C-alpha positions in Angstrom: 1.1 8.8 -1.9 2.7 5.6 -0.8 0.6 3.9 1.7 2.2 1.5 4.2 1.3 -0.4 7.4 4.0 -0.6 10.1 4.2 -2.7 13.3 3.9 -6.1 14.7 1.9 -8.7 12.7 -1.8 -8.2 13.3 -1.2 -4.8 15.0 0.0 -2.7 12.1 -0.8 1.0 11.9 -1.4 3.0 8.7 1.4 5.4 7.7 2.3 7.3 4.5 5.9 7.1 3.2 7.5 10.5 2.7 10.9 9.4 1.4 13.4 6.5 1.7 13.9 7.2 5.4 10.7 8.8 6.7 7.0 8.4 7.1 3.9 10.3 8.5 1.8 8.4 11.0 -1.9 8.7 10.1 -3.3 6.1 12.5 -5.1 8.9 14.5 -7.2 9.8 11.4 -7.4 6.5 9.6 -8.1 3.3 11.4 -6.6 1.2 8.7 -6.1 1.0 4.9 -9.0 -1.4 4.3 -12.2 -1.6 2.2 -13.9 1.1 4.3 -11.0 3.6 3.7 -10.9 3.1 0.0 -14.7 3.3 -0.3 -14.7 6.6 1.5 -13.0 8.4 -1.4 -16.4 8.9 -3.1 -17.6 10.8 0.0 -14.5 13.1 0.3 -12.6 10.9 2.7 -10.1 8.2 1.9 -7.2 9.2 -0.3 -8.6 12.7 -0.9 -8.9 13.6 2.8 -5.6 11.9 3.6 -3.6 14.1 1.1 -4.4 17.3 3.1 -3.5 15.7 6.4 -0.1 14.3 5.1 0.8 17.7 3.5 0.0 19.5 6.8 2.1 17.1 8.8 5.1 17.3 6.5 4.9 21.1 6.6 4.9 20.9 10.4 7.8 18.6 10.5 5.8 15.8 11.9 7.7 13.0 10.2 9.2 9.9 11.7 12.3 7.8 10.7 11.9 4.2 9.8 15.0 3.4 11.8 14.8 4.3 15.5 17.5 5.9 17.6 18.4 2.4 18.9 18.9 1.2 15.3 15.6 -0.9 15.3 13.8 -1.0 12.0 10.0 -1.1 12.0 8.3 -4.1 10.5 6.5 -3.4 7.2 3.2 -5.3 6.9 0.9 -5.8 4.0 -0.1 -2.4 2.6 -3.8 -3.2 2.6 -5.6 -4.8 5.5 -8.1 -7.6 4.8 -8.5 -6.9 1.0 -12.0 -7.6 -0.3 -10.7 -9.2 -3.5 -7.4 -9.9 -5.0 -7.5 -10.0 -8.8 -4.5 -11.3 -10.8 -4.1 -11.0 -14.5 -1.4 -12.7 -16.5 -0.5 -14.7 -19.5 1.3 -17.6 -17.9 0.5 -20.2 -20.5 0.4 -20.5 -24.3 -3.3 -21.3 -24.2 -4.1 -18.0 -22.4 -2.0 -16.0 -24.8 -3.7 -17.7 -27.8 -7.2 -17.1 -26.4 -6.3 -13.4 -26.0 -4.7 -13.1 -29.4 -1.5 -12.0 -27.8 2.0 -13.5 -28.6 3.3 -16.1 -26.2 5.4 -14.5 -23.4 9.1 -14.9 -23.9 9.8 -16.0 -20.3 8.1 -18.4 -18.0 6.1 -21.6 -18.8 4.8 -21.8 -22.3 2.7 -25.0 -22.1 0.5 -26.6 -19.4 
């Protein structure tokens, strides 16, 4: 599933992308894609519960276009609201690569 949040900044609603032009609105069953939503997977909610809802809505034809009848396109917000942590991993510098025992990347900075 491809999770998205659509709407004005600070007022996005959770949706699931169906294809290039359509989505299923799930804001009535999921307040937001946040720490609480992803933590609920262990209790049968979260992604597991959402799969059933999305499948039922697609089967019922309850999908919406990204482009409205007036030609307006909905704003796409950050996919996760208020992430608890953001972890980034990369080998940007030769020292990092050497410490990891991995060859220096062929692109990007190679020294600090």
